[in-house]
C-alpha beads as a LAMMPS data file, in Angstrom:
LAMMPS data file: protein, C-alpha beads

85 atoms
84 bonds

1 atom types
1 bond types

-500.0 500.0 xlo xhi
-500.0 500.0 ylo yhi
-500.0 500.0 zlo zhi

Masses

1 110.0

Atoms # bond

1 1 1 -118.602 -106.314 105.551
2 1 1 -117.252 -104.105 102.757
3 1 1 -116.788 -100.381 102.299
4 1 1 -117.312 -98.742 98.953
5 1 1 -115.482 -95.520 98.199
6 1 1 -116.334 -93.132 95.379
7 1 1 -114.445 -90.014 94.396
8 1 1 -116.877 -87.461 92.962
9 1 1 -116.331 -84.256 91.022
10 1 1 -119.110 -82.151 89.463
11 1 1 -121.675 -84.834 90.477
12 1 1 -119.824 -87.526 88.513
13 1 1 -117.923 -90.504 89.812
14 1 1 -114.248 -90.200 88.890
15 1 1 -113.060 -93.448 90.468
16 1 1 -114.326 -96.035 92.921
17 1 1 -113.291 -99.204 94.699
18 1 1 -114.436 -101.692 97.329
19 1 1 -112.369 -102.790 100.338
20 1 1 -113.174 -105.679 102.688
21 1 1 -113.412 -104.869 106.400
22 1 1 -113.117 -107.578 109.046
23 1 1 -116.113 -106.623 111.178
24 1 1 -119.754 -107.638 111.457
25 1 1 -121.151 -104.106 111.684
26 1 1 -120.053 -100.477 111.769
27 1 1 -120.428 -100.120 115.525
28 1 1 -117.994 -103.046 116.048
29 1 1 -115.136 -101.061 114.476
30 1 1 -113.229 -99.116 117.107
31 1 1 -110.667 -97.455 114.843
32 1 1 -111.797 -96.339 111.384
33 1 1 -108.367 -95.062 110.357
34 1 1 -107.180 -98.453 109.076
35 1 1 -110.156 -99.291 106.780
36 1 1 -110.342 -95.725 105.472
37 1 1 -106.575 -95.710 105.010
38 1 1 -106.785 -98.949 103.002
39 1 1 -109.552 -97.473 100.852
40 1 1 -107.581 -94.266 100.240
41 1 1 -104.502 -96.310 99.365
42 1 1 -106.504 -98.205 96.716
43 1 1 -107.879 -94.903 95.375
44 1 1 -104.400 -93.314 95.481
45 1 1 -105.571 -90.541 97.839
46 1 1 -104.172 -88.969 100.967
47 1 1 -105.846 -90.090 104.166
48 1 1 -108.537 -87.647 105.372
49 1 1 -108.944 -86.364 108.910
50 1 1 -111.652 -88.514 110.514
51 1 1 -113.961 -86.499 112.760
52 1 1 -116.619 -87.603 115.240
53 1 1 -119.215 -86.513 112.671
54 1 1 -117.894 -89.116 110.200
55 1 1 -118.003 -91.916 112.798
56 1 1 -121.523 -90.935 113.856
57 1 1 -122.669 -90.966 110.215
58 1 1 -121.213 -94.459 109.753
59 1 1 -122.974 -95.756 112.856
60 1 1 -126.337 -94.112 112.089
61 1 1 -126.555 -94.200 108.289
62 1 1 -123.781 -96.595 107.107
63 1 1 -122.586 -93.734 104.933
64 1 1 -120.377 -90.644 105.208
65 1 1 -118.439 -88.280 102.997
66 1 1 -115.269 -86.226 103.162
67 1 1 -114.929 -82.808 101.558
68 1 1 -111.609 -81.301 100.387
69 1 1 -111.318 -79.403 103.688
70 1 1 -111.097 -82.791 105.480
71 1 1 -107.754 -83.503 103.778
72 1 1 -104.434 -81.993 104.841
73 1 1 -103.144 -82.117 101.254
74 1 1 -104.995 -80.358 98.451
75 1 1 -107.265 -82.621 96.391
76 1 1 -108.864 -82.239 92.988
77 1 1 -112.393 -83.493 93.666
78 1 1 -115.587 -82.348 95.391
79 1 1 -116.060 -85.237 97.841
80 1 1 -115.053 -88.742 98.807
81 1 1 -118.150 -90.793 99.623
82 1 1 -117.849 -93.961 101.693
83 1 1 -120.677 -96.439 102.161
84 1 1 -120.852 -99.650 104.171
85 1 1 -122.511 -102.752 102.778

Bonds

1 1 1 2
2 1 2 3
3 1 3 4
4 1 4 5
5 1 5 6
6 1 6 7
7 1 7 8
8 1 8 9
9 1 9 10
10 1 10 11
11 1 11 12
12 1 12 13
13 1 13 14
14 1 14 15
15 1 15 16
16 1 16 17
17 1 17 18
18 1 18 19
19 1 19 20
20 1 20 21
21 1 21 22
22 1 22 23
23 1 23 24
24 1 24 25
25 1 25 26
26 1 26 27
27 1 27 28
28 1 28 29
29 1 29 30
30 1 30 31
31 1 31 32
32 1 32 33
33 1 33 34
34 1 34 35
35 1 35 36
36 1 36 37
37 1 37 38
38 1 38 39
39 1 39 40
40 1 40 41
41 1 41 42
42 1 42 43
43 1 43 44
44 1 44 45
45 1 45 46
46 1 46 47
47 1 47 48
48 1 48 49
49 1 49 50
50 1 50 51
51 1 51 52
52 1 52 53
53 1 53 54
54 1 54 55
55 1 55 56
56 1 56 57
57 1 57 58
58 1 58 59
59 1 59 60
60 1 60 61
61 1 61 62
62 1 62 63
63 1 63 64
64 1 64 65
65 1 65 66
66 1 66 67
67 1 67 68
68 1 68 69
69 1 69 70
70 1 70 71
71 1 71 72
72 1 72 73
73 1 73 74
74 1 74 75
75 1 75 76
76 1 76 77
77 1 77 78
78 1 78 79
79 1 79 80
80 1 80 81
81 1 81 82
82 1 82 83
83 1 83 84
84 1 84 85
């Protein structure tokens, strides 16, 4: 399984990347901090705060997003979208 991350600003993709995750499905992953941390490292971003809402979105829709308020550091984009495929 892979996760695809896109950094978006003003409805445009600024940067994106794909990271491989060693799991068969989203509900098999117990701790999302490592895959999201790897993705943020590749995108050169700070790691966001992962809430229950984000985990629920992954499990239900295979997709979630993080807004600037989900980051401890200030960021210069509108949202970080993450999709499983």
